[in-house]
C-alpha positions in Angstrom: 48.6 19.8 71.7 49.9 21.9 69.8 53.2 21.7 67.6 54.6 24.0 64.8 57.0 22.1 62.5 59.7 22.3 59.8 58.1 20.3 57.0 60.8 20.1 54.0 58.7 17.6 52.0 61.6 15.4 52.6 60.9 11.7 54.3 62.7 12.8 58.1 59.8 15.8 58.0 57.1 13.8 56.6 57.8 10.6 59.0 57.5 13.4 61.7 54.7 14.9 60.6 52.8 11.3 60.4 54.2 11.0 64.4 52.6 14.2 65.5 49.2 13.6 63.8 49.1 9.9 65.2 49.8 11.3 68.6 46.7 14.1 68.3 48.5 17.2 68.0 47.2 20.2 65.7 50.0 21.2 63.4 51.4 23.8 61.8 53.7 23.1 59.0 56.4 25.8 58.0 58.1 24.5 54.5 61.2 27.0 53.6 62.1 27.9 49.9 65.8 28.8 50.5 67.2 28.7 46.8 67.7 24.8 47.0 68.2 23.1 43.7 65.9 20.4 44.9 62.8 23.0 45.3 60.6 20.0 44.2 60.5 18.9 47.7 58.1 21.9 48.5 55.9 20.7 45.6 55.5 17.0 46.9 55.2 18.6 50.6 51.9 20.4 48.9 50.5 17.1 47.7 51.0 15.3 50.7 49.0 18.2 52.6 46.4 17.6 50.0 46.4 14.0 50.3 46.0 14.7 54.4 43.4 16.7 53.6 41.7 14.0 51.3 41.4 12.0 54.4 39.6 14.5 56.3 42.9 15.7 58.4 43.4 19.7 57.9 46.9 20.9 58.4 48.0 24.6 58.1 50.7 24.8 55.9 52.5 28.0 55.2 55.4 28.4 52.8 58.4 31.1 53.5 60.4 32.5 50.6 63.8 33.0 52.2 65.7 32.7 48.6 66.8 36.2 48.5 68.6 36.0 51.7 70.2 32.7 51.4 71.5 33.2 47.7 74.1 34.9 49.6 75.4 31.9 51.2 78.2 29.4 50.0 76.8 25.4 49.7 76.5 22.8 46.6 72.7 22.3 47.8 71.8 26.1 46.6 70.8 26.7 43.0 74.4 28.0 41.4 76.5 26.7 43.5 78.9 23.9 42.7 77.8 20.3 41.6 76.0 17.9 44.2 78.6 15.3 45.5 77.5 11.8 44.7 78.5 8.9 47.0 78.1 7.7 50.5 76.4 10.1 53.0 79.1 10.3 55.5 82.1 11.1 53.2 84.1 14.2 53.4 82.8 15.5 49.9 79.2 15.6 51.5 80.3 18.8 53.4 80.1 20.9 50.4 76.1 20.3 50.7 76.1 22.2 54.1 74.1 25.4 53.8 75.6 27.9 56.8 73.3 28.5 59.8 70.5 26.9 57.9 68.9 25.2 61.0 69.4 28.3 63.0 67.5 30.6 60.9 64.9 28.3 60.5 64.6 27.6 64.3 64.7 31.1 64.9 61.6 31.8 62.5 59.7 28.7 64.0 60.3 29.6 67.4 59.2 33.7 66.6 56.3 32.0 65.1 55.5 29.5 68.0 55.6 32.1 70.6 53.2 33.9 68.3 50.5 31.0 68.3 51.5 30.7 72.0 50.3 33.9 72.9 47.7 33.9 70.6 46.1 30.6 71.1 46.8 30.5 74.9 48.7 27.1 74.5 51.9 25.8 74.9 53.4 24.9 71.6 56.4 22.1 70.5 58.6 23.4 67.8 59.0 19.3 66.0 61.9 18.8 64.1 63.0 15.9 62.2 66.6 16.0 62.6 68.1 12.6 63.2 72.0 11.2 64.0 72.6 10.2 60.4 72.8 14.0 59.8 75.2 14.5 62.8 78.5 13.6 61.2 78.0 16.0 58.3 75.8 18.7 59.7 76.8 20.3 62.5 73.4 22.0 63.0 71.5 18.5 63.3 73.6 17.7 66.8 71.9 17.7 70.2 74.7 19.9 71.8 73.5 22.4 68.8 69.8 22.7 69.6 70.4 22.2 73.3 72.6 25.6 73.2 70.1 27.1 70.5 66.9 26.7 73.1 68.8 28.1 75.7 69.7 31.2 73.5 66.0 31.9 72.4 64.5 31.1 76.1 67.0 34.1 77.5 66.0 36.2 74.4 62.4 35.9 75.0 59.9 37.0 77.0 57.2 33.8 77.7 59.8 31.4 76.5 58.4 29.0 79.2 55.8 28.7 76.5 57.5 26.9 73.9 59.8 24.0 73.9 61.6 22.1 71.4 60.5 18.2 70.2 63.4 16.5 68.6 62.0 12.5 68.7 64.4 11.4 66.0 67.7 13.1 67.3 69.2 9.5 68.5 67.6 7.8 65.7 68.2 7.6 61.6 66.5 7.0 58.4 65.6 3.3 59.1 63.8 3.8 62.5 61.7 6.7 60.9 60.7 4.8 58.4 59.8 2.2 60.8 57.8 4.8 63.1 56.1 6.4 60.0 54.9 2.4 59.3 52.9 2.5 62.7 51.5 6.0 62.4 50.4 5.2 59.0 48.3 2.4 60.2 46.9 4.4 63.0 45.8 7.2 60.9 44.5 4.9 58.2 47.0 6.2 55.5 48.6 4.8 52.8 52.2 4.1 53.6 53.2 3.9 49.9 51.4 7.2 48.8 52.4 9.2 51.7 56.3 8.2 50.9 55.9 8.7 47.2 55.1 12.4 47.8 58.3 13.0 49.3 61.8 13.8 47.8 65.4 12.9 49.3 67.1 13.7 46.3 69.8 16.4 46.3 70.1 16.5 42.3 66.5 15.1 41.3 66.4 15.5 37.3 64.3 18.0 35.2 61.1 15.4 36.1 61.7 15.3 39.8 63.2 11.7 39.7 65.7 11.2 42.0 69.2 10.2 40.8 69.8 8.0 43.7 73.4 9.0 43.8 73.7 11.5 46.2 74.6 10.8 49.7 70.9 11.9 51.0 69.4 8.9 48.1 71.8 6.3 49.1 71.1 7.1 52.9 67.5 6.9 52.0 67.5 3.7 49.8 69.9 1.8 52.3 66.8 2.9 54.8 63.9 1.5 52.8 66.1 -1.5 51.8 66.7 -2.5 55.9 62.6 -2.6 56.4 62.3 -5.1 53.4 60.3 -2.5 51.4 60.8 -0.7 47.8 61.0 2.9 47.9 57.8 4.3 46.3 59.2 7.5 45.0 60.3 7.3 41.4 63.9 7.4 40.3 65.5 7.7 37.0 66.9 3.6 37.1 65.1 1.2 38.4 64.9 0.1 42.2 67.3 -2.7 41.4 69.9 -0.4 39.7 69.7 2.0 42.5 69.8 -0.5 45.6 72.8 -1.9 43.9 74.6 1.3 43.4 73.3 2.2 47.0 75.0 -1.1 48.7 78.1 -0.8 46.7 78.5 2.8 47.9 78.3 1.4 51.3 80.6 -1.4 51.1 82.9 1.2 49.4 82.4 3.8 52.5 82.9 0.7 54.8 86.0 -0.3 53.3 87.8 2.4 52.5 87.0 4.9 55.0 86.6 2.4 58.1 89.3 -0.3 56.9 86.7 -2.9 56.3 87.2 -6.5 53.8 85.0 -7.3 51.5 83.8 -10.7 51.4 86.3 -13.1 49.2 85.6 -14.2 46.2 82.8 -11.7 45.9 84.6 -8.6 44.1 84.3 -7.6 40.7 88.0 -7.4 39.9 89.0 -11.1 41.7 89.2 -13.1 38.4 89.3 -10.3 36.0 92.5 -10.3 33.9 91.7 -7.5 30.8 94.8 -5.4 29.8 94.4 -1.7 31.3 94.8 0.2 34.5 93.5 -0.2 38.0 92.8 3.2 39.8 92.0 4.4 43.4 88.0 4.4 43.6 88.0 7.4 45.3 90.3 9.6 43.7 91.5 8.3 41.0 95.0 7.9 41.0 96.8 4.8 39.3 97.9 1.9 41.4 98.2 -1.1 39.4 98.5 -2.2 35.9 96.8 -5.5 34.4 100.5 -6.9 33.9 101.4 -7.0 37.8 97.9 -8.7 38.4 98.1 -12.7 38.7 95.7 -15.2 40.2 96.4 -16.1 43.5 93.2 -17.8 44.8 92.9 -15.7 47.8 89.7 -14.3 46.9 91.0 -11.0 46.3 92.6 -9.1 43.6 96.5 -9.9 43.6 99.3 -7.6 42.3 103.4 -8.1 42.4 104.2 -4.4 41.7 102.7 -0.9 42.0 102.7 1.5 39.6 106.1 3.2 39.7 104.3 6.6 40.9 101.3 5.0 42.6 103.7 5.8 45.9 101.2 3.6 48.1 101.2 4.2 51.9 102.8 1.1 53.9 101.6 1.0 57.6 102.3 -1.7 60.2 98.7 -3.5 61.0 98.0 -5.3 64.4 94.1 -5.5 64.2 92.4 -9.2 64.6 95.8 -10.5 66.3 97.9 -10.1 63.2 100.8 -8.3 62.0 100.5 -6.8 58.7 101.0 -4.5 56.2 98.4 -2.2 55.2 98.2 0.0 52.5 96.6 3.0 51.2 96.2 5.0 49.1 98.5 8.1 48.8 96.1 10.4 46.8 93.5 10.2 49.4 94.3 8.1 52.3 92.1 5.4 51.7 92.2 2.2 52.8 93.2 -0.7 50.1 94.2 -3.9 51.5 97.4 -5.5 52.6 101.2 -6.2 51.5 102.2 -9.9 51.8 106.1 -10.8 51.4 105.8 -14.6 50.1 107.8 -17.2 48.8 107.2 -16.3 45.6 107.3 -12.5 45.7 105.3 -9.7 47.0 101.7 -9.9 46.9 99.2 -6.7 47.4 96.1 -8.2 48.4 93.4 -5.1 47.2 89.8 -5.2 47.9 87.9 -5.0 44.6 85.6 -2.4 45.6 88.6 0.3 45.9 89.4 -0.2 42.5 88.1 1.0 39.2 89.4 -0.2 35.7 89.9 1.6 33.1 90.9 -0.6 29.7 93.2 -0.1 27.2 
Protein backbone atom coordinates (compact mmCIF):
# COMPACT_ATOMS: atom_id res chain seq x y z
CA UNK A 1 0.00 0.00 0.00
CA UNK A 2 1.28 3.45 -0.94
CA UNK A 3 0.56 6.85 0.59
CA UNK A 4 1.79 10.41 0.30
CA UNK A 5 0.91 12.91 3.00
CA UNK A 6 1.26 16.53 4.08
CA UNK A 7 3.52 16.33 7.14
CA UNK A 8 3.59 19.69 8.89
CA UNK A 9 5.33 18.48 12.02
CA UNK A 10 2.21 19.26 14.01
CA UNK A 11 0.17 17.00 16.22
CA UNK A 12 -2.48 16.04 13.66
CA UNK A 13 -0.19 15.08 10.80
CA UNK A 14 2.10 13.22 13.20
CA UNK A 15 -0.81 11.18 14.49
CA UNK A 16 -1.76 10.43 10.90
CA UNK A 17 1.78 9.33 10.05
CA UNK A 18 1.75 6.89 12.97
CA UNK A 19 -1.55 5.47 11.72
CA UNK A 20 -0.32 5.03 8.16
CA UNK A 21 2.85 3.24 9.27
CA UNK A 22 0.89 1.02 11.67
CA UNK A 23 -1.51 0.12 8.86
CA UNK A 24 1.37 -1.00 6.66
CA UNK A 25 1.65 1.88 4.18
CA UNK A 26 4.89 2.88 2.49
CA UNK A 27 4.80 6.63 3.14
CA UNK A 28 6.23 9.72 1.49
CA UNK A 29 5.98 12.84 3.66
CA UNK A 30 5.91 16.35 2.22
CA UNK A 31 6.52 19.34 4.51
CA UNK A 32 5.90 22.91 3.37
CA UNK A 33 7.90 25.99 4.25
CA UNK A 34 5.39 28.72 3.47
CA UNK A 35 6.91 31.44 5.63
CA UNK A 36 4.90 30.40 8.68
CA UNK A 37 5.85 32.05 11.96
CA UNK A 38 5.94 28.62 13.59
CA UNK A 39 8.59 27.33 11.18
CA UNK A 40 9.93 25.31 14.12
CA UNK A 41 7.32 22.71 13.12
CA UNK A 42 9.52 21.61 10.20
CA UNK A 43 12.46 21.05 12.56
CA UNK A 44 10.15 18.91 14.70
CA UNK A 45 9.07 16.96 11.61
CA UNK A 46 12.73 16.22 10.83
CA UNK A 47 13.26 15.08 14.44
CA UNK A 48 10.44 12.57 14.18
CA UNK A 49 11.71 11.25 10.85
CA UNK A 50 15.08 10.67 12.54
CA UNK A 51 13.34 8.98 15.49
CA UNK A 52 11.50 6.66 13.12
CA UNK A 53 14.73 5.88 11.27
CA UNK A 54 16.41 4.96 14.58
CA UNK A 55 13.58 2.45 15.02
CA UNK A 56 14.17 0.95 11.56
CA UNK A 57 11.18 2.70 9.98
CA UNK A 58 12.25 4.37 6.75
CA UNK A 59 10.18 7.35 5.58
CA UNK A 60 10.83 9.42 2.47
CA UNK A 61 10.68 13.09 3.47
CA UNK A 62 10.55 16.05 1.09
CA UNK A 63 10.57 19.74 2.11
CA UNK A 64 9.01 22.13 -0.39
CA UNK A 65 9.79 25.85 -0.15
CA UNK A 66 6.75 28.01 -0.94
CA UNK A 67 7.78 30.97 1.22
CA UNK A 68 8.29 33.34 -1.70
CA UNK A 69 4.93 32.86 -3.37
CA UNK A 70 2.94 32.66 -0.14
CA UNK A 71 4.48 35.88 1.18
CA UNK A 72 1.94 37.48 -1.15
CA UNK A 73 -0.90 36.21 1.05
CA UNK A 74 -2.53 37.96 4.01
CA UNK A 75 -2.56 35.97 7.26
CA UNK A 76 -1.40 36.45 10.83
CA UNK A 77 0.20 33.01 10.49
CA UNK A 78 2.75 34.22 7.92
CA UNK A 79 5.89 36.17 8.83
CA UNK A 80 5.20 39.87 8.63
CA UNK A 81 1.49 39.40 9.34
CA UNK A 82 -0.43 40.80 12.29
CA UNK A 83 -0.02 39.42 15.80
CA UNK A 84 -1.29 35.90 16.44
CA UNK A 85 -4.56 36.09 18.43
CA UNK A 86 -4.88 34.28 21.72
CA UNK A 87 -7.87 32.52 23.23
CA UNK A 88 -10.26 29.73 22.34
CA UNK A 89 -9.75 28.09 18.94
CA UNK A 90 -13.27 28.76 17.64
CA UNK A 91 -13.42 32.44 18.42
CA UNK A 92 -14.08 34.82 15.53
CA UNK A 93 -10.63 36.36 15.91
CA UNK A 94 -8.95 33.06 15.00
CA UNK A 95 -10.02 33.62 11.39
CA UNK A 96 -6.98 35.88 11.03
CA UNK A 97 -4.85 32.70 11.02
CA UNK A 98 -6.47 31.46 7.81
CA UNK A 99 -3.94 31.39 4.95
CA UNK A 100 -5.94 31.98 1.75
CA UNK A 101 -6.21 28.87 -0.42
CA UNK A 102 -3.44 27.12 1.52
CA UNK A 103 -4.85 23.61 1.53
CA UNK A 104 -5.83 23.83 -2.14
CA UNK A 105 -2.23 24.70 -2.98
CA UNK A 106 -0.79 21.99 -0.74
CA UNK A 107 -3.23 19.38 -2.04
CA UNK A 108 -2.56 20.33 -5.66
CA UNK A 109 1.16 19.69 -5.21
CA UNK A 110 0.45 16.41 -3.42
CA UNK A 111 -1.90 15.32 -6.19
CA UNK A 112 0.67 15.97 -8.89
CA UNK A 113 3.31 14.11 -6.90
CA UNK A 114 0.92 11.22 -6.17
CA UNK A 115 0.11 10.85 -9.87
CA UNK A 116 3.83 10.81 -10.65
CA UNK A 117 4.46 8.11 -8.02
CA UNK A 118 1.52 6.07 -9.32
CA UNK A 119 2.88 6.17 -12.87
CA UNK A 120 6.47 5.42 -11.86
CA UNK A 121 5.70 2.64 -9.40
CA UNK A 122 2.53 1.22 -10.92
CA UNK A 123 0.65 1.56 -7.61
CA UNK A 124 -2.56 3.20 -6.49
CA UNK A 125 -1.66 6.07 -4.16
CA UNK A 126 -3.62 7.59 -1.30
CA UNK A 127 -3.14 11.27 -0.43
CA UNK A 128 -3.46 11.35 3.37
CA UNK A 129 -4.37 14.55 5.21
CA UNK A 130 -4.84 15.09 8.94
CA UNK A 131 -7.74 17.55 8.70
CA UNK A 132 -10.38 17.12 11.40
CA UNK A 133 -13.71 18.50 12.58
CA UNK A 134 -12.10 20.85 15.09
CA UNK A 135 -10.82 22.90 12.14
CA UNK A 136 -14.13 23.12 10.28
CA UNK A 137 -15.45 26.26 12.02
CA UNK A 138 -12.38 28.38 11.30
CA UNK A 139 -10.80 26.92 8.18
CA UNK A 140 -13.12 26.51 5.17
CA UNK A 141 -10.47 24.45 3.42
CA UNK A 142 -10.67 21.75 6.10
CA UNK A 143 -14.34 20.92 5.50
CA UNK A 144 -15.51 17.66 3.89
CA UNK A 145 -17.37 19.53 1.14
CA UNK A 146 -14.17 21.28 0.12
CA UNK A 147 -12.25 18.04 -0.32
CA UNK A 148 -15.13 16.37 -2.17
CA UNK A 149 -15.15 19.26 -4.65
CA UNK A 150 -11.35 19.39 -4.84
CA UNK A 151 -11.02 15.68 -5.55
CA UNK A 152 -13.67 15.93 -8.27
CA UNK A 153 -11.81 18.85 -9.89
CA UNK A 154 -8.46 17.04 -9.73
CA UNK A 155 -10.05 13.96 -11.28
CA UNK A 156 -11.48 16.00 -14.16
CA UNK A 157 -8.20 17.80 -14.74
CA UNK A 158 -5.84 14.83 -14.90
CA UNK A 159 -5.33 11.57 -16.78
CA UNK A 160 -4.91 8.44 -14.65
CA UNK A 161 -6.76 10.04 -11.70
CA UNK A 162 -8.37 6.67 -10.97
CA UNK A 163 -5.00 5.72 -9.44
CA UNK A 164 -5.10 8.48 -6.83
CA UNK A 165 -7.59 9.13 -4.01
CA UNK A 166 -7.85 11.32 -0.92
CA UNK A 167 -7.65 9.66 2.49
CA UNK A 168 -9.09 11.73 5.37
CA UNK A 169 -9.47 9.38 8.35
CA UNK A 170 -9.94 12.18 10.91
CA UNK A 171 -12.37 14.36 8.97
CA UNK A 172 -15.17 13.72 11.50
CA UNK A 173 -12.83 13.42 14.49
CA UNK A 174 -10.99 15.92 16.67
CA UNK A 175 -7.66 16.31 18.42
CA UNK A 176 -8.71 14.05 21.27
CA UNK A 177 -9.64 11.21 18.92
CA UNK A 178 -6.38 11.75 17.00
CA UNK A 179 -4.38 11.31 20.21
CA UNK A 180 -6.31 8.20 21.18
CA UNK A 181 -5.68 6.76 17.73
CA UNK A 182 -1.97 7.62 18.01
CA UNK A 183 -1.71 5.81 21.34
CA UNK A 184 -2.89 2.64 19.61
CA UNK A 185 -0.57 3.14 16.63
CA UNK A 186 2.51 3.86 18.76
CA UNK A 187 1.87 0.78 20.88
CA UNK A 188 1.49 -1.35 17.75
CA UNK A 189 4.76 0.02 16.35
CA UNK A 190 6.70 -0.18 19.62
CA UNK A 191 7.28 3.59 19.61
CA UNK A 192 7.28 5.89 22.63
CA UNK A 193 4.18 8.09 22.43
CA UNK A 194 5.72 10.90 24.51
CA UNK A 195 8.86 11.02 22.36
CA UNK A 196 6.80 11.18 19.18
CA UNK A 197 4.63 14.04 20.41
CA UNK A 198 7.48 15.91 22.10
CA UNK A 199 8.82 16.09 18.54
CA UNK A 200 5.83 18.13 17.34
CA UNK A 201 4.70 21.74 17.38
CA UNK A 202 1.13 23.00 17.46
CA UNK A 203 1.71 26.51 18.78
CA UNK A 204 1.24 29.39 16.35
CA UNK A 205 3.44 31.65 18.47
CA UNK A 206 6.33 29.68 20.02
CA UNK A 207 9.13 31.67 21.62
CA UNK A 208 12.66 32.05 20.24
CA UNK A 209 13.62 28.75 21.88
CA UNK A 210 10.77 26.90 20.20
CA UNK A 211 8.74 26.55 23.38
CA UNK A 212 4.98 26.58 22.89
CA UNK A 213 3.17 29.63 24.24
CA UNK A 214 0.10 27.83 25.54
CA UNK A 215 -2.01 30.85 24.58
CA UNK A 216 -2.83 30.59 20.87
CA UNK A 217 -6.07 28.92 19.89
CA UNK A 218 -4.16 25.93 18.49
CA UNK A 219 -2.30 25.59 21.82
CA UNK A 220 -5.53 25.65 23.80
CA UNK A 221 -7.11 22.97 21.63
CA UNK A 222 -4.05 20.74 21.98
CA UNK A 223 -3.78 21.20 25.76
CA UNK A 224 -7.44 20.33 26.23
CA UNK A 225 -7.02 17.21 24.06
CA UNK A 226 -4.13 15.90 26.19
CA UNK A 227 -6.12 16.72 29.32
CA UNK A 228 -9.10 14.80 27.92
CA UNK A 229 -7.04 11.62 27.49
CA UNK A 230 -5.55 12.01 30.97
CA UNK A 231 -1.98 12.72 29.90
CA UNK A 232 0.47 15.57 30.30
CA UNK A 233 1.56 17.06 26.99
CA UNK A 234 5.26 16.14 26.51
CA UNK A 235 6.00 19.24 24.43
CA UNK A 236 7.80 22.09 26.23
CA UNK A 237 5.77 25.19 27.14
CA UNK A 238 6.98 28.59 28.32
CA UNK A 239 5.08 27.92 31.57
CA UNK A 240 4.47 24.78 33.58
CA UNK A 241 1.90 22.23 32.47
CA UNK A 242 -0.29 23.16 35.43
CA UNK A 243 -0.29 26.82 34.39
CA UNK A 244 -1.03 26.25 30.71
CA UNK A 245 -3.74 23.73 31.56
CA UNK A 246 -5.40 26.20 33.94
CA UNK A 247 -5.28 28.85 31.22
CA UNK A 248 -6.74 26.50 28.61
CA UNK A 249 -9.58 25.43 30.88
CA UNK A 250 -10.34 29.08 31.63
CA UNK A 251 -10.35 29.88 27.92
CA UNK A 252 -12.69 26.96 27.27
CA UNK A 253 -15.10 28.09 30.02
CA UNK A 254 -15.02 31.71 28.82
CA UNK A 255 -15.90 30.63 25.31
CA UNK A 256 -18.72 28.39 26.58
CA UNK A 257 -20.25 31.14 28.71
CA UNK A 258 -19.72 34.19 26.51
CA UNK A 259 -20.27 32.65 23.07
CA UNK A 260 -22.54 29.70 23.82
CA UNK A 261 -24.68 31.36 26.53
CA UNK A 262 -23.42 28.98 29.19
CA UNK A 263 -23.23 29.50 32.96
CA UNK A 264 -20.31 28.87 35.28
CA UNK A 265 -21.02 26.84 38.39
CA UNK A 266 -22.17 28.94 41.39
CA UNK A 267 -19.61 29.89 44.07
CA UNK A 268 -16.69 28.95 41.77
CA UNK A 269 -16.02 32.26 40.00
CA UNK A 270 -13.04 34.47 40.72
CA UNK A 271 -15.15 37.54 41.50
CA UNK A 272 -18.02 36.06 43.54
CA UNK A 273 -16.56 37.21 46.86
CA UNK A 274 -14.33 39.88 45.37
CA UNK A 275 -14.73 43.38 46.85
CA UNK A 276 -11.68 45.44 45.93
CA UNK A 277 -12.06 48.99 44.59
CA UNK A 278 -11.95 49.24 40.81
CA UNK A 279 -13.79 48.60 37.56
CA UNK A 280 -15.11 45.37 36.04
CA UNK A 281 -14.63 45.25 32.27
CA UNK A 282 -15.88 42.84 29.62
CA UNK A 283 -13.32 40.03 29.36
CA UNK A 284 -13.85 39.84 25.60
CA UNK A 285 -13.64 43.44 24.40
CA UNK A 286 -12.58 45.43 27.48
CA UNK A 287 -15.70 47.62 27.63
CA UNK A 288 -16.31 49.07 31.11
CA UNK A 289 -19.40 47.47 32.63
CA UNK A 290 -19.56 47.88 36.43
CA UNK A 291 -17.75 49.62 39.29
CA UNK A 292 -16.97 48.14 42.68
CA UNK A 293 -19.38 50.67 44.24
CA UNK A 294 -22.33 48.84 42.70
CA UNK A 295 -21.15 45.35 43.69
CA UNK A 296 -22.83 43.61 46.61
CA UNK A 297 -22.91 40.18 48.22
CA UNK A 298 -26.21 38.66 47.12
CA UNK A 299 -25.38 35.13 48.25
CA UNK A 300 -26.47 33.78 44.85
CA UNK A 301 -23.06 32.35 43.96
CA UNK A 302 -22.24 34.82 41.17
CA UNK A 303 -21.00 38.43 41.21
CA UNK A 304 -23.95 40.76 41.76
CA UNK A 305 -24.22 44.46 40.80
CA UNK A 306 -26.99 46.95 41.50
CA UNK A 307 -26.36 49.06 38.41
CA UNK A 308 -24.16 49.29 35.33
CA UNK A 309 -21.73 52.06 34.39
CA UNK A 310 -23.53 54.95 32.69
CA UNK A 311 -22.08 54.37 29.23
CA UNK A 312 -22.04 50.56 29.40
CA UNK A 313 -25.32 50.33 27.45
CA UNK A 314 -25.67 46.66 28.35
CA UNK A 315 -28.12 44.91 26.03
CA UNK A 316 -31.24 43.39 27.62
CA UNK A 317 -33.06 40.52 25.90
CA UNK A 318 -35.96 38.28 26.90
CA UNK A 319 -34.72 34.78 27.63
CA UNK A 320 -37.17 31.87 27.71
CA UNK A 321 -34.62 29.08 28.03
CA UNK A 322 -34.84 26.30 30.62
CA UNK A 323 -38.57 26.83 31.07
CA UNK A 324 -38.08 30.27 32.63
CA UNK A 325 -38.64 33.87 31.62
CA UNK A 326 -35.63 36.02 32.41
CA UNK A 327 -33.76 39.06 31.14
CA UNK A 328 -30.47 38.11 29.55
CA UNK A 329 -27.73 40.76 29.55
CA UNK A 330 -25.09 41.00 26.80
CA UNK A 331 -22.13 43.30 26.24
CA UNK A 332 -22.95 46.10 23.79
CA UNK A 333 -19.33 46.15 22.65
CA UNK A 334 -19.01 42.54 21.44
CA UNK A 335 -22.45 40.97 21.94
CA UNK A 336 -21.08 38.44 24.41
CA UNK A 337 -23.37 36.82 26.95
CA UNK A 338 -22.74 38.14 30.48
CA UNK A 339 -25.54 36.78 32.66
CA UNK A 340 -29.04 37.90 33.69
CA UNK A 341 -30.83 40.87 35.23
CA UNK A 342 -33.39 40.35 37.99
CA UNK A 343 -35.85 42.83 39.50
CA UNK A 344 -36.07 42.00 43.19
CA UNK A 345 -37.61 43.59 46.25
CA UNK A 346 -34.26 45.10 47.16
CA UNK A 347 -33.84 46.48 43.62
CA UNK A 348 -32.08 45.37 40.47
CA UNK A 349 -29.52 42.58 40.53
CA UNK A 350 -27.18 42.06 37.60
CA UNK A 351 -26.14 38.42 38.06
CA UNK A 352 -22.90 38.15 36.06
CA UNK A 353 -20.57 35.23 35.38
CA UNK A 354 -17.09 35.92 36.75
CA UNK A 355 -15.47 34.47 33.65
CA UNK A 356 -17.03 37.30 31.61
CA UNK A 357 -15.25 39.96 33.64
CA UNK A 358 -11.76 41.39 33.93
CA UNK A 359 -11.13 43.51 37.02
CA UNK A 360 -8.90 46.58 36.97
CA UNK A 361 -8.08 47.87 40.46
CA UNK A 362 -7.74 51.53 41.39
